[in-house]
N, C-alpha and C positions, 0 to 999 in steps of 0.2 A: 170075374173080370181080370184079364191079364194086362199088366202095364209094361210096355216096352221100355227098356233102359234108354236113357238119353243118348243121342248120337254125340260123338266126340266134338263135332263142330257146334253143338248146342250148349256145351258146358262152358260156363264163364267163371273166372276167378277174380276176386278183388285182391288188392295188394295192401301190405302194411309194412311199416318199418320193424326191424328186428335187430337186436344187439346181442352178441355173444361176449360175455365178460370172462376172459381167460384168468386162470389162477395167478398168472404173473402180473395182473393189473391191466393188460391190454384190452381194448374194446374194439370189436370188429362189427361194423354196421352192414346190414343187408336190406334189400327190399325183397319181400317174399310174397308169393301168391299163396292164397289161403284155400286149403282143401278142408272144408268144414262139414259138408254133407256126404251122403253115401255115393252119389254120382261123381262128385268132385274127387273124393278119395279113390274111387275106382279108376278114374281117368289119370290123375296125377300128372306126371310129365311124359306120359306116353305120346309117341309120334313126334315129339319135339326134336329138332336137329341142332339147336343151339340155345344157350342161356348165358346171359351176361355174367361176368365173373363175380359181381357183387349181388347176385340174385339167387333165389332158391324157392323151394316150396315147403310150406309148413302145414302139416297134417294134424288136425285136432280130432281125436277119436271120441271125445265126449265122455270118456270113462278111463279108468286105469286098468290096463290088462296087458298081457303079453301080446306083442304085435309081430305079425309075419308080413314081410314085404316081398316083392319080386320085381324083376325088370322086364317082364313080357312087354313087347312093343315099345320099349324105352330105348332110344338110340344113344342117349347121353350116358357116359359112365358117371356114376354118382357116389358121393360120400353120404352116409346116413347117420344122423345123430338121433339117438333114442333118448327121450327127455321125460323126466318125472313130472308129476303135477306141479311141483314147486319151481320148475325151471332148471333143475340140476341135470346135466348130461350124465346119463347112466351108462350107456353103451355107444360105441362108435363102430361102424362097419365101413371100411375104406374101399373105394374103387370097385363098386358093384358093377359086374360085367353086363354091358348092354345086351338086350334081347334074351337074357337068361331067364329060365323059369325056376331056377334054384331059389329056395326059400332063404330069406335074410331075416334072421330071428333076433328080436330085441334081447333075448336071454333072460329078461326079467320084466315084471309089469311096468309099463310106462303110459303116459297120457298123450304124448306128442312125438312126432317124427319131423326132423328137418332134413331135407335133401338139398345138397349143395353140389356144385361141379366137383368131379373127382380131382383130388390133389389139393383141395382147399384145406382139409384137415391137416395135412402134412405142412403145407405152406404157412398156415397160421399157428401151427403147433397146438392145435386144439386137443383136449383130452377129457376123459370122464372127470367129473367134478367141476368143470366149467359151468357157467350159468347163462341161460338164455332168457332174454327179457323182451317181452312184447305184450301189448295190451290183452292178448288172448290168454296169457297164462295168469290164472286167478289164484 
């Protein structure tokens, strides 16, 4: 039996609050859509034309592994934060190019990825070592 992947319009995301704790003591609050299953992770932010400045998408891979992302069918330039199981930001990739099929590599094993509008990392001065807090990080 062959199962067709879900159509983009059939994939729904729930939202949750998320806070980034910078090493300088600042707290940055976001509302994130949750990509928790295979269809949601495959869809991500593809085909979106806009996203509020204080929003993002949080990917939970259900395991710790090296993660490879890409921007195929994604129109929004994005900053990507690659996050360890304990919530520590391990790697940051700034300003991912829209519609690119180039691989964006976490560089090391991680459990989560947070996608934000491009420029957010620079504006908030985020860096590896900052901590991400959400109910999904166990």
